[in-house]
N, C-alpha and C positions, 0 to 999 in steps of 0.2 A: 493596701490600700489604694495605691502608684497604678499598679497593674493594672486593674478593675477600672479604679477613674481611663483610666486609656484604655480599653476595652470596649467600654459601652462607651465610649467617643463616637470613637474606629465604626460599628455598631450605627450610629445613630446615623450617619452618614452614608449607609445600605439602604439608599431608599423600599427594593421593596423588605428588608427589614423591619424599617423603620415605618412603615406601614402597614405594616403586621401588628409590631407590639403596641401600636396607637391606638387601636385597639383593647375593648373590652373581651370580644370573642374574636377570633377569626376562624370561617371554613371554609377548607381548602375542596379544588373540585374535583373530587374521586376521578382515579379511571374505572371506565369501562367494569363489571364486573366490585369492585374494591369499596371498600368501607367507605361511607363518609369523616374523613380525617380535622378532629380543628382542637384545634390553640386556647385556650381560656388565659388571659391575660390574668397573676393574682396581686395588680397592684393595685388596690381599692381605688387611687385619686384617681386614676383615669381618666378621663371625663365627667371629672365631681371637683373640681376644687378650681376656683373662678379661676380667672389669668392665671393657668396652670396647663400648658398644652405639652403632655408626656411623651415625649420623641421615641426612647427607645429605655427599658426599665432592664430589668435582673436581679428578683428574691433569689433568697436559697437559707438553707441552714447549713451547720457543720461545726461539732463540739467544740471545734479549737474560736471558732465566729459568733459564735452562736447566729439570731436569726440576723441577717443582712440584707442589704438593695440597696445596687449599682444604678444611677436613672440617669439621663442626659433628660431637660425638659424645658422649654421655654419658658421666664415666668416674665409677665408685663412689668413693663420698666427697668428690665433687668435681663437680658435678652436669656441667651441659652446658657445657661449654668450646669454643671454636671454635681451627683451627688452623691457617696459613699458613704453608708452606714453601718458600722459595722456593729458584733457584740450586743444587740437588744435582747433582754433578756423571755419577749412575748412575742410573735408575729406579728402582734396587735399593736406592739412599742415603732415599729417601722415609717409607717404615714402620721403614726403622730406626729411624731421626729422631725419628719421631710415638716408638715404643718410648721411644724415650730420654728426649723429654719426659717421657713418659707416667708413666717409674719414677723420674728426678727428684722429677713432685711429689709422686709416694708414697714416697719419703725425708724431704719434708716440707725437697725443699731442700739437705739436709746431700750429696747425691752430690756431690764438688769433682766428676767427669772427664766428664760427658757426652755 
């Protein structure tokens, strides 16, 4: 977990990567005669969570860690935060869990059941 937090944090500091990772979709201008590649962000919260701007995100799955997400986001009122969630049972749990954590932060830690 610590290693993933460092990797995503360093990636967020690389301007060209953070510009690409902050978008839902990024198209690459191809060289003449080549296909038109694009990159699709698999974090469904990008551009859809008010007051939260995702700078870098890496989602994934493996048998040992389950569904996972590592992300750096600017959260209004809290600055830049790094999230690493491992062991989600379903792909859909990753954004739900990040929302829960941010709502808990915004509640000042008063929300009991996150």
